MITORVEX-987446 format. One record per atom (N, C-alpha, C, O): x, y, z. Coordinates in steps of 0.1 Angstrom, whole numbers, plus 5000, padded with zeros to 4 digits. Layout:
N
XYZ;...
END
This chain:
580
500849865000;500150035001;501050105003;501950095012;500950234991;501550314994;501150454997;501950544998;499650455000;499250585008;500250595022;500950515028;500150685024;500450725038;499650765052;499950755064;498750815046;497950855060;496350725051;496150715039;495550675063;494450585060;493450685068;493750775077;492350665063;491150715073;490050625070;489750595059;489450595082;488050475084;487450585098;488150655104;486450565101;485450605107;486050755110;486450825101;486150795126;486750895130;487950885129;488650985132;488750775125;490250755128;490950775117;490350765106;492350825117;493350875105;494450835110;494850895121;495250725105;496450655106;497450685097;497450655085;498250765103;499950805101;500350675097;499750605105;501250575087;501550495088;503250505091;503950435096;503550655083;505050725083;505450765098;506450705102;504850835106;504850885117;504650755127;505450735137;503650675124;503850535132;502350625144;502250605156;501650695138;500050765143;499150735144;498550705133;498350735155;496750745151;495950895156;496150955166;495250925148;494551025157;492750985158;492250905150;492151035164;490651025162;490251225163;490851295171;489551245155;489251375151;490151475156;489851555165;491451475151;492351535150;493251505160;494351545157;493051435172;493551405187;494551285185;494251165182;495851355186;496451215185;496351095197;496251115209;496451005191;496350885205;497450815210;498450795203;497250755223;498550695224;498750525223;498150455232;499350465215;499650335212;501150295211;502150365211;501150175212;502550115216;503250105202;502750145192;504450035203;504849975188;504049855185;503149845177;504349775191;503749655183;501949645178;501549585168;500949715188;499749735185;499749825173;499049815163;500349885174;500550025155;500949935143;500349945133;502249825145;502349735136;501549615135;501849575124;500649545140;499349485141;498549525132;498349465122;497849685135;496749735132;497449785112;496649765103;498849855110;499449855098;499549755088;499649755076;499649635100;499349485089;498149445087;498049355078;496849485093;495749475090;495349555079;494749505070;495449695079;495349775071;495549755058;494749765049;497149715056;497749705044;496649605035;496649625023;495849515041;495449425037;493849395039;493349285041;492949515039;491749505042;491049365035;491249305025;490149355045;489449245042;489949105034;489349025027;491349095040;492048975038;492048965054;491749055062;492648815056;492948755066;494148745067;494648665059;494948815076;496348785082;496648695091;496348715103;497248585088;497648495096;498248565113;498848675115;498048455122;499248495136;500648425129;501548485133;500948345122;502348315117;502548445109;503448525111;501948455102;502448605093;502348745102;502748855097;501848745116;502048845125;503448815131;504348895134;503448685134;504748695140;505948695136;506848735143;506048625120;507048695111;507648835113;508748865115;506348925110;506949055110;506949135122;507549245125;506149055132;506249165144;507749075155;508549125164;507648995151;508748925161;509848835153;509548715152;510748885150;511548815141;512048665149;511748635160;512948575139;513348465144;514248385159;514248275164;515048535162;516148535171;515648605182;516248605193;514348665179;514048735192;513248625203;512548535199;513448665217;513048595229;511648655237;511748735246;510348585232;509548655235;508548555237;508748455231;506948565246;506148495245;505048555233;504248645235;505248485220;504548525211;503048505213;502448615214;502648435213;501248405218;500348525228;499348575223;500748555239;500448655248;500748815243;500148915245;502148785237;502648925231;501648985220;501449105217;501148885214;500348885198;498848935205;498249025199;498448865216;497148855220;496949005228;495849035230;497949075233;498149205243;497749285233;496949375234;498549245217;498949375211;497149355205;496449455207;496849285201;495449285196;494249365204;493449445199;494449325218;493449385227;493749535231;492849605235;495149595228;495049745223;495349805214;495849915215;494949735201;494449845192;492949835192;492149925189;492649705198;490649755199;490449825212;489249845214;491049855219;491049955230;490950055226;489850115228;492350115215;492750245207;491550245202;490750335206;491050175194;489350195181;488150185189;487050185184;488250175202;486850135211;485950065203;484850085197;487049945203;486349775194;486049715200;486449725211;485049585199;485149475202;485149355202;484149305197;485949255207;485949155203;484549075195;484349015185;483749115206;482649025205;481749075193;481149005185;481749255192;481149285180;481549375171;481049485169;482849325163;483749415160;482749475151;481549445148;483949635148;483449715137;484849735129;484749775118;485949715132;487149715125;487849625126;488449585116;488049555137;489049425139;488149295141;487349275150;488549225134;487749065138;488548955135;489048925124;488548895147;489448735146;488348625139;487148595139;489348585134;489248495121;489148315129;490148265125;488648245135;489148155140;489948125152;490048185163;490747995145;492448045154;493248065144;494448075146;492748095132;493848135119;494748305121;495948325119;493748395125;494448535129;493148625130;492048605136;493548745121;492648875120;492448915106;493048875095;491349005110;490949085093;490649255098;490149295108;490949305090;490349445091;489049435084;489149365074;487649485087;486549525081;485949625080;484849645074;486849715087;485749875087;486549965067;487449955059;485550005070;485450095053;486650195054;486750285063;487650165044;488550275044;488150385036;487950365024;487950515040;487250595035;487850685022;487350705011;489050725029;490250795019;491450725023;491550645032;492650805011;494050785015;494650935011;494051015004;495850945015;496451055015;497651025006;498050915010;498351064998;499550994989;500551044999;500451125008;501850944996;503050965007;503951045000;504850984993;503951175000;504651244990;505951264996;506751334990;506451215009;507751255013;509051175007;508751055003;510251205006;511051184998;511451015006;511451005018;511650914999;512550795005;513050825018;512750775028;513850915015;515550925028;515251065038;516051125045;513651115036;512951215046;512751105060;512450985059;512951175072;512751105085;511251115085;510651185077;510751055095;509650975097;508551095097;507451085092;509251245104;508451345106;508451435094;508151545096;508851395079;509051465069;509851595068;509451705062;511151575078;511951695074;513051665066;513451555067;513551735058;514651715050;515651765050;515551885050;517151725050;517451785050;518051905042;518251885030;518452015046;518552115040;520152155032;521152095036;520252245023;521452195015;522652245020;522352295031;523752255018;524952285028;525152305041;525952365047;524152215044;523852195059;525452105061;525752025053;526452145075;527252035077;526851925080;525751905084;527651835079;527151665080;527351635094;528351675100;526451565100;527051545115;525751405115;524551385114;527451285120;526751155119;527251105133;527150985135;527751175140;528351145154;528451255165;529151355165;527751225171;527951385187;528051335200;527651225202;528551395208;528651415223;527851505231;527851625227;527151465241;526351555249;527451595259;527851505266;527851705261;528651725273;528051765288;526851775289;528951765299;528051785306;527251905309;527852005310;525251885311;524852025314;525452125325;525952065334;525552225327;525852325339;524752335346;523552365343;525352285357;524052365368;523852465372;524552485382;523152565369;522752705368;522552765384;522752885388;522152655392;521952705405;522852735412;522652835419;523652705414;525052745422;525052645431;526252635436;524352565437;523952445448;524752315441;524352235432;525952315450;526352215447;525652075452;526351985449;524952045457;524051955465;522851925448;522351815447;522751995441;522351965430;522551935415;521751945406;524251875419;524851855407;524351695406;524751635396;523651625415;523551505412;522251525402;521951435394;521551625403;520451655395;520751695377;520151665367;521951765379;522551825365;523151735359;522951745347;524151625364;524451455359;523751375357;524051285348;522351365365;521751275361;521051335346;521151265336;520651425346;519351455333;520451495323;519951525312;521551515323;523251475314;522851325305;522751275294;522951285319;522951095316;521351065308;521450985299;520351115310;518951055308;518951155290;518551105280;519451245291;519451295278;520251255269;520051305258;521451165270;522251105263;521750945260;522150855252;520750935273;520650765268;519250815260;518750715253;518450925259;517050955248;517950935231;517750875220;519051035235;519651085219;520250945213;520150925201;520850855220;521450775219;520750615214;521350505212;519150655215;518250535211;518050565193;517450495186;518750675188;518650725173;519950635166;521150665165;519350545161;520750455154;521350555142;522550545140;520750645136;520950735125;522550785134;523350835126;522950775146;523950885150;524150805161;523450745169;525850815160;526850765169;526950885182;527351005182;526450795192;526550895205;527750835216;527950725220;528250945220;529150905227;528950905244;528250995249;529450795250;528450745263;529150865272;530250915269;528150905285;528550985294;529950995301;530551095304;530350845303;531450775308;532650895302;533450955308;532250885289;533650965282;533151105288;533851145297;532051175284;531751315283;532351365298;533151465300;531851275307;532351355320;533851415322;534251525324;534151365321;535951425321;535851595315;536751675318;534851635309;534951755299;534351855308;534551975305;533551825323;532751905331;533552005336;534551985342;533152105335;533852255335;535352285328;536352355330;534852175317;536752235310;535852315304;534652325303;537652415300;537752575293;538052525276;538052605267;538152355275;538952315264;538052375252;536952425255;538352375237;537752425227;537052335223;537552225222;535752375220;535052275209;535652175202;535552055205;536252235190;537352155184;538052055187;537951935182;539052105198;539751985206;538751865212;539051745209;537651895219;536651805225;536651715215;537251605215;535851795204;535151705194;536551595183;536351505176;537451655185;538851595182;538451455189;538051345185;539051505204;539651375209;538451285213;538751175219;537151315211;535951235213;535551165197;534551095195;536351205187;535751175174;534551165168;534151075160;533951325174;532551325166;532551435159;533551515160;531351475151;531151575143;530951685149;531451785144;530251705160;529451785170;529351755180;529151635184;529451885188;528951845205;527451925209;527152035205;526751875216;525551895226;525851995242;526051955254;525952115236;526052205254;524452255258;523352255253;525052285271;523852315276;523552355292;524452295299;522852405298;522252435312;521152355316;520252305309;521252355329;519952315334;519652375349;520452395358;518352405348;518452515362;516852435370;515752455365;516952355382;515852295386;515352415396;516252475401;514152465399;513852565402;512452515415;511352545410;512352475425;511052385430;510652285420;511352185416;509652305417;508752155410;509252195392;508752125383;510052295390;510152325374;511652265369;512552255378;511752235359;513052255352;513352355340;512352385333;514652425337;514752465324;515652415319;516552395328;515952385310;517152345300;517552395283;517052345273;518552485284;519252505273;519652425265;519252315269;520052425258;520552355244;521252415232;520752495224;522752365231;522852445221;524052295214;524652205220;524052335200;524552245188;525652275183;525452365175;527252245185;528252345182;529052245166;529652145168;528952275158;529852195155;531352195154;531852305154;532252065154;533252025159;534452065151;535652065155;534052095138;534952125129;535352285131;536552305132;534552385132;534752485133;534052565142;533752675138;533452535155;533052595165;532152665160;531952765168;531252665146;530052715149;528852655154;528552535156;527852795158;526752705165;525752685153;525452755144;525252585156;524052515147;522452565149;521452575141;522652575161;521052605166;521652585180;522752565185;520052635188;519952635200;518652625203;517952665193;517852585215;516552615221;516352555236;516952465242;515552635239;515052645253;513652585258;512652605251;513552515270;512352445276;512052465293;512752465303;511152465290;510752485307;509652435308;508652465301;509752315319;508652235321;508552185335;509552195343;507552145340;507052085351;508351955355;508951875347;508551965368;509351815371;508451695368;509151595369;507551675366;506651575362;506751545347;506751425345;506851625337;507351585323;508551585322;509051615312;509151565333;510951545326;511251475318;512151495309;510651365319;510951245306;510351305292;511051315281;509151335294;508651405282;509551515273;509751515261;509951605284;510751695280;512151605272;512351615260;512851555279;514251485272;513451445259;513851505249;512351355256;512051315245;512351455235;513351455228;511551545234;511351675231;512751705226;512951745215;513651695234;514951775231;515651645224;516551675216;515351535225;516351435217;515451465201;516151505192;514051455198;513851455189;513951645181;513851675169;514251695188;514551855180;516351825175;516751845164;517151785185;518551745182;518951675168;519951685160;518051605167;517951495159;517651555141;518151545130;516451625147;515951715136;516651835131;516651885120;517451865141;518452015136;519551945129;520052015121;520151795129;521051765125;520851675115;521651605109;519551685113;518951605100;519051475101;519051405091;519251425113;519251245115;517751245108;516951335106;517751095104;516351005099;516050945111;516450835114;515251005117;514350885127;513350805121;512450845113;513550675125;512950545123;511550585127;511450685133;510150505123;508750485127;508850465141;508250545149;509650365147;509950315157;510250385168;509850395180;511550465160;511950605171;511350695177;511250735189;510650735165;509350845168;508650795178;508450865188;508050665177;506550655188;507650605196;507350485195;508650595202;509550555219;509850715220;510250745231;509750805213;509850925218;508650995221;508351075229;507950935212;506251015217;505950955231;505451035239;506150815234;505250745244;506250795257;506050745268;507050885255;507550925272;506650975278;506151065272;505950965294;505050995298;505551075313;506751095317;504551095317;504751205331;505351105340;504950995341;506251185348;506551055362;506451205375;506551325374;506251085387;505951185397;507851275402;508951215402;507551385403;508751445410;509951395420;511251405421;508751345427;509951275439;510651185436;511951185438;509651085428;509850955422;511450955413;512350875414;511351105405;512651115396;513351135401;514351095396;513551205413;514151275416;515351175425;516551185425;514351075433;515150975441;515650855429;516150755434;515450865417;516250755404;517550865403;518550805405;517750995402;518451075397;519651035410;520850995407;519151055425;519951015434;520950905436;522050895441;519750785430;520650685428;521650645416;522450545417;521550725405;522250665395;524050805400;525250805396;523350875407;524850925411;525850875417;527050915416;525150745427;525450705437;526150565429;527150505434;525250495414;525950395410;527550445404;528650375405;527450545399;528450585391;529950565403;531050555399;529550565414;530750575421;531250395422;532350375425;530750345420;530950185422;531650125431;532350025430;531550185441;531650145455;530650065462;529450115461;530949905471;530049855477;529049935483;527849915480;529350015491;528250125503;527750205490;526550205492;527950285476;527250315469;526350255467;525250285468;527150115460;525850055446;524650015458;523450025455;525149955475;523649935480;522750075484;521550065485;523550205485;522450295489;522050345475;521250435475;522550305464;521550315452;520450245449;519750275440;520350145457;519350045453;517950095466;516750085464;518450145477;517950195484;517050355478;515950365481;517450405474;516850545462;516250485451;515350565446;516450365444;515450335431;514750245442;513550245437;514750195450;513550165458;512250245466;511150215468;512950375469;512450475477;511550505460;510350495462;511950545445;511250555435;510050495432;509050565429;510150365432;509450225428;508150255437;507050255433;508650285450;507550305458;506350445459;505250445465;506850525453;505950645447;505850605432;504650585430;506250595424;505950555410;505950375405;506850375397;505550265406;505850115409;506050075394;506749985391;505350185384;505450155371;506850235366;506550275355;507850255369;508950305370;510150235363;511250215367;509550205347;510450065344;512250095347;513050005351;512550225343;514050285345;514750215359;515850145360;513850255368;514050235383;514350105386;515150065394;513650035379;513449875380;514749815377;515449735384;515149855364;516349815356;517449885366;518549825368;517250005373;519050035375;519249975389;520349965395;518049935393;518649805403;519149685402;519649615411;519049645388;519049545386;520749545382;521449445382;521249685377;522549725372;523349775386;524549805386;522549775399;523349755407;523649645411;524749615411;522849565414;522649395420;524149355411;525049295416;524149385399;525349295388;526549325397;527149235403;526949465398;528649455404;528749435416;529949425420;527849425423;527649365435;527949215437;528649155446;527249165427;527249055427;529048995420;529948925424;528749055408;530449005402;531749065409;532748995411;531549155412;532649225420;533149135438;533949165446;532149055438;532048975451;532049065465;532849065474;530849145463;530649275472;529649195481;529749195493;528649125475;527849025480;527748915476;528348885465;527148815483;527248635478;526248625468;525248695469;526248525458;525548535444;524348475448;523448495440;523848405460;522548375464;522148485470;521248455477;522348625472;521748735475;521548815458;520548835452;522948825455;523148935442;522048865430;521448955423;521848735427;521448675415;519748685416;519048725406;519448645427;517748655424;517148825424;516048875421;518348905429;517449015432;517349085418;516449165414;518549025412;518749095399;518149035388;518349095378;517348915387;516948875378;515248945381;514348985373;515148955395;514048995397;513549175394;512449215395;514649245391;514349385387;514449355374;513349335369;515249345368;515549325356;514149255350;513549315341;513649145353;512049105345;511449205351;511049255340;511049285360;509649345362;510449525353;509749625352;511649515350;511449655342;511049615325;510749705318;511249445321;510949455310;509549415307;509049405296;508749375321;507049365317;506549495317;505549525312;507349585323;506749745320;507149765308;506149795303;507849775301;508949845288;509449715288;510049675298;509449635277;509349555273;510949545263;511749455262;510949695258;512149745249;513449805258;514549845254;513149805268;514049885276;515449835275;515749725281;516249895269;518049885267;518749825276;519449735274;518449885290;519049885304;518549715307;519349615309;516949715308;516949635315;517049475306;517049375312;517249495290;517549385283;518949355285;519249235287;519549425286;520949435292;521149355301;521949255299;520349375318;521149325330;520449215330;520649135339;519249195320;518749035324;519648965311;519548835310;520249005305;521448915297;522648895303;523548805300;522548975311;523948945320;524148865330;525148805334;522248865337;522048775349;521948655341;522748565345;521148625330;521348485328;522648425320;522648315316;523648515320;524848455311;525848415323;526348305325;525948545330;527048515339;526648485352;527648455359;525248475358;525148425369;524548295371;524848205379;523648305362;522948175357;523448075345;522947965343;524548115338;525348015330;524347985320;524447885314;523348075316;522348005304;523048115296;522948235296;523648035289;524148165278;523348195264;523348295258;522748085262;522048115249;520748225252;520248285242;520248245265;519248365268;519848455270;519448565266;521048455276;521748555280;521748635264;521148725260;522948525254;522848655239;521648685235;521448805232;520548605233;519248675229;518748795235;518048885229;519248805248;518748915255;520049095251;519749215253;521049045248;522449115242;522049145230;522349265225;521549055222;521249075209;520049185206;520249285199;518949165210;517849215214;518349395218;518049495211;519049385228;519649535231;520349615223;520449745221;521049515217;522249585205;521749635194;522349725187;520049565188;519449555178;518449745179;518149835171;518349735192;517249845197;518249975199;517950085194;519249965204;520350085206;521749985200;522249885203;521850065192;523450025187;524250155195;525350175189;523950245206;524750325211;525050295225;525650375232;524550195228;524550145247;525450045249;525349925246;526950145255;528450115251;528349985264;529449925265;527349935271;527249855285;526849715279;527249605282;526049755268;525649605260;526549515256;526549385257;527749635251;528649535240;529549545250;530249435249;530049605259;530749565268;530449455276;531349405282;529249385278;528949225286;528549175275;528349065279;528349195261;528149135253;529049035247;528748915243;530849145249;531949085246;532349005259;533148925257;532049015273;532448915280;531648775276;532248665276;530148795273;529748715271;530648595257;530748475259;531048635251;531848615238;533148565242;533548455237;534348655252;535048575260;535148455268;536148385267;533648435277;533848335285;533448205274;534048095274;532648235267;532248125260;533448085245;533248025235;534648145249;535948135240;535548155223;536148095214;534748255222;534148315208;535348455205;534948555199;536548435209;537448545209;536848685197;536248785198;537348615190;536948745175;535848815179;535848935182;534748745178;533648825184;533848915199;533349025202;534548855206;534748925221;535349055216;534949165221;536349055205;537149185205;536249255196;536649365200;535349275187;535249315176;534149395187;534049515186;533449345195;532149375203;532849475213;532249575217;534149455219;535249515227;535549665223;535749765229;535349625209;536149745201;534849855199;535149975197;533949815199;532849895192;531949945209;531250045210;532349855220;532349975232;533250065236;533150115247;534250085227;535350145234;535150285225;535350395229;534750245211;534150355201;533150385207;533650495210;532450385211;530950465217;531350525230;530650605236;532550475234;533050525251;534850535252;535550465259;535350665244;536650645244;537250645253;538150575255;536950735261;537850715276;537150645289;537050705300;536650515287;535950435295;537450325295;537950265286;537950345309;538750265313;538750115313;539750045310;537450085318;536949945316;537449895303;538249815300;536349995294;536449935280;537949925275;538049855265;538949965278;540750035272;540549825277;540449715272;540749895290;541249735297;540849595294;541549495293;539249605291;538549485284;539149465271;539549355267;539149545267;539749535251;541049475247;541449405237;541449515256;543349445259;543349345261;544049265254;542649295274;542749175277;542149065267;542448945267;541049125257;540449025250;541549015237;541548905232;542249095231;543249095225;544249025228;545048975220;544348985246;545748855246;544848775243;545148705233;543748745247;543348575245;543148555231;543448445226;542648695221;542948615210;544148565202;544048495192;545248605210;546248575207;547048705198;547748685189;546848825203;547548945195;548149005206;547549095211;549448935211;550148955229;550549145222;550849235230;550649175213;551849315212;550549395214;550449485222;549649365207;548849475209;547949485223;547449585229;547949405224;546949355240;547849415248;547149485255;549549425253;550349495259;550349665255;550549755264;550249685245;550149835240;548749915248;548750015255;547649825244;546249895249;546449845263;545449905268;547049785271;546849795287;547949905293;547849955304;548749925283;549650035286;549550165286;550150245293;548450195273;547950295274;546750345281;546450465283;545950245285;544750255298;545550325310;545050425317;547050235313;547550275324;548150435322;548350505332;548250465306;548850645307;547750715314;547850815322;546450635308;545350775314;545250785328;545250895335;545150645334;545150645350;546050515355;545750405353;547050555363;548350475363;547550375376;548250285380;546350385382;546450375392;544650225389;544250165398;544250225378;542950145371;543350055379;544550035381;542149995384;542449835388;542149725381;542349615386;541749755369;541449655360;542449615352;543049515349;542649745347;544049755335;545549705347;546649655342;545349725358;546649675363;546549535365;547649475367;545549465367;544949325374;545349265357;545949165353;544849335351;544749225333;546149245325;546349145318;547049325326;548249335329;549149245330;549849185322;549149255344;549349145355;549248985351;550048895354;548048955344;547648855341;548748815327;549448715329;548948885315;549548885307;550848835313;551048715313;551548915317;552548925325;553048735330;553948655328;551748725338;551948585339;552248475330;553048385332;551348485316;551548415308;552748445303;553148345297;553548535303;554648575294;555848535304;557048565301;555748485314;556548405329;557048525335;557948505343;556648675331;557048795338;556448745354;555448805357;556848675361;556148635372;556448735387;555548755395;557648785387;557948885398;557149015394;556349055403;557349105380;556149175381;554649155387;553949205395;554549055379;553249025385;552349045401;551249085404;553648975408;553348905419;553749065424;553549075436;554149165419;554049305427;552749365427;552149405437;552449345414;551149405408;549649355421;548849425426;549849245421;548749175429;549149175440;548249175447;550249195445;550249245460;549649365464;548949375473;549949485453;549549605457;547849605457;547149635466;547549575447;546249565442;545149425452;544049385448;545649385460;544949255466;544249205461;543049185465;544749145448;544149045439;545148885448;546248835445;544148835460;545048735468;545048615458;546148575454;543748555455;544548445442;544848465435;544748345430;545248535426;545748575416;547248585421;548048555412;547648615434;549148605440;549048505448;549948515456;548648435449;548748295455;549348185444;550048095446;548748245428;549048155415;550248205415;551148135416;550448325413;551648335408;552648295415;553548235409;552748295430;553648285441;553948125439;555148085441;553148045437;553547925438;554347895423;555347815423;553947945410;554247915399;556047945399;556947875393;556048055406;557448125410;558448045418;559648055417;557747945427;558747865433;558447905449;558847845459;557747985449;557448045464;556447965468;555348015471;556547835470;555547785477;554647795489;553447775490;555647815499;555447865512;554548025514;553748035522;554848105507;554548205503;552848175501;552048205510;552348125490;551448045482;550348015490;549148035488;551047945500;549947845511;549847955520;548647955523;550248025526;550048155531;549348265529;548848335538;549148275518;548048355507;546648225509;545548265513;546948115507;545548045507;545148025522;544047995525;545948045530;545348035544;544948145549;544448135560;545148265544;544548405543;543048405541;542148445548;543248355522;541948335519;540548235533;539648275540;540948135531;540448095539;539648125553;538448105555;540648185559;540648225570;539348395570;538548415579;539448475555;538448565556;537348485550;536248545551;537248345544;535848305541;534948275554;533748275554;535648245563;534548235573;534248355577;534848365588;533748455575;533648605580;532948645573;532048725577;533448605555;533048695547;532648595533;533148485533;531848645522;532048575510;533348595505;533848705501;533948485504;535148445493;534648375485;533848305491;534748355473;534448245463;535448155460;536448195454;535348015463;536247905463;537247915448;538447885447;536347965439;537548005426;538548075430;539548065422;538648175441;540348235441;541048125447;542248095444;540248055458;541347905461;541647855450;542747875446;540747755442;541647705432;542647745427;543547675424;542447925425;543547945414;545147875423;545947815417;545347905434;545947915444;546547755439;547647735434;545547615443;545947515442;546547465431;547347375431;545947525417;546347505408;548047545405;548947475400;548347675409;549947685407;550347635415;551547675414;550347545426;551147415433;550847335426;551547235428;549847315417;550147165413;549247075421;549446955422;548047135428;547147035436;545747045428;544647095430;546346945416;545046935407;543646885416;542646945415;543746765423;542746745434;541846845446;540746825451;542646935447;542247035457;541447145445;540447215447;542147145437;541347285426;539947225421;538947295421;539947115417;538847065413;537747055423;536547045419;538047045436;537147065446;536547195448;535447225451;537847285447;537347425447;536647475438;535647535442;536747465428;535847465416;534447375419;533447435417;534447265422;532747215426;532547295433;531547355430;533247355444;532447435455;531847565452;530847615456;532847615444;532147765436;531047695427;530047755426;531147585421;529847585412;528547565424;527447595419;528247515439;527547485443;527147625448;525947665450;528247695451;527347835457;527547945444;527948065445;527247885436;526747985423;527548095417;527048185410;529148065422;530148205423;529848225410;529548145402;530148385408;529848455390;531048445388;531248455376;532448425395;533548445384;534048295380;535048255374;532748215385;532948075377;532648055364;532947945360;531948175355;531748175347;532548225335;532148255324;533748235341;534948295329;536048155335;537148205336;536048035338;536647925340;537147905327;538247945324;536347845317;536647835303;537747885296;538447805290;537848025297;538448085291;539948155300;540548235293;540348135311;541048175317;542248065317;542247955322;543148115312;544148035306;544947975314;545747895309;544848005331;545247985343;545147815348;545847745354;543947775342;543247685343;543547575335;543047465337;544647595321;544847505316;545447385321;545047295313;546147345330;546547225334;545347135337;545547015339;543747185339;542947095346;542047035330;541046965328;542847125322;541847085305;541446905303;540446855297;542446835310;542146695306;541346595315;541046475313;541246665326;540646615338;539446565338;538846675339;538746495338;537246435332;536546535345;535746615341;536746525356;535946665366;535646805360;534546875360;536946825353;536746955349;535846985338;535047085337;536246865328;535046875316;533946845320;533146915314;533346755330;532146735334;532046905344;530946885350;532447015348;532447095348;531847195344;530947265349;532547185329;532047295321;530847255314;530047325307;530647115316;529247085310;528047135320;526947155317;528447155330;527647175338;527347295339;526247335345;528247385332;528147555332;527447565318;527247685315;527147455309;527047495294;528247535290;528147615281;529347515292;530447595283;530847495278;531947515272;530447375276;531147245268;531347255258;531847165252;
END
């Protein structure tokens, strides 16, 4: 069907914009229900089978309960059209086969937009500077109240998240742009360092229950201002405001929005101001990544949910906090894993396309529960929805790493670093991925480059020390492990260096600590492997399995366990981990 606008009864459907109006008033409809309606309108009076709808709406590699999903979508279509399954005017159920649009289509309007025009019909202007990548710099807090920094930082993160949902643009992560907070560096230099065409600058002022934001787009090559805008809204409309700004930025840089993206931005709803404030305070603490700050962030997210139970982002944020609490060993797996899954699942029940929720659930399934196929499905869907979410690529890369798919690991880590060029975790992760892929020289150079950015960065120091162990540079590795407190790795390196009495002392220290706090048996197993005590090493790994220790997810990829590779019990363990 070549028409853009279809009219029936008192309704008008805009197929390009993904909108439906009744007597000129736009009605709220989600993406899947709209796609169902569109499929039926394209073949009026014809039966569209359930299988055809499944193939169109949910590709084969999408993880979804199809029957419930389709039934819900059709029910929402009928709700928007004030239609009835028992006495249909528009959508008729045809037995168990499918559905048929039975209403009369009175008129159509031709599609006059260019095939390259955005869904809103706005076309590029001749001579406009090309912009395919941008970075949002930290919004300046105009309140002169340092206690409001969490608000300005949180608004920056949220705005980046909305713009990052536009696939036509490459958008740099906030973890790379935060280093330019209060920076006086020229725009051209910042754009060059971040490898983007343009920068978004702005200010934010919160006054009582209202928020005011100004935004400017500056071209990186010549410091020229391309556009500026200003908004003021009640705090309850802050999500709507973020969607409006994202659409405005896309429009001004001539980024083509898909129908899905238009619909997503249009669906931004209101939120209780106190709930959003609690959420932003939680995000501020989450970024600090300490045990205490992560636990406190969960408290704030729970306050937000107590006020606004269907605030999907707050549920996803809880899952994102339980993730590092678990994999960094701050809390035991039996506490972290079920809490992480429950929060991520609830977020997706509210918003099935929430990228943060999909990424968190993917991480939980893969690294906490060793359900690799499920984890990969969630990661695939996350990066399909947003190609700009660096965390999804980082964790997707870890899945590849742990499964032994190192070429894919390197590719995912490179993409994460492209999106987040000053994220030290991404730098170190790429370095270690290159090491596992056999690219030793580039791995060492990447890890050393990370330490040039921050000589004390834990993950880069640890990963370079692990590479040193593989290269036989044991004294250098031992010195690093002692400094950063990696006791399992320290004991392993000491044992390899022939310092068995010191290795046994480390082992005793780990066992003593394990009586008072959570210590993964994986760490003790490393020491036993270094000492050549294979029976004890296997016993500890089996204990780690019984405890559901999260670090066990990396045992197949960890080269230090190579001496156990032929052991039947080790092979059986990999099978139980779904890593065979």
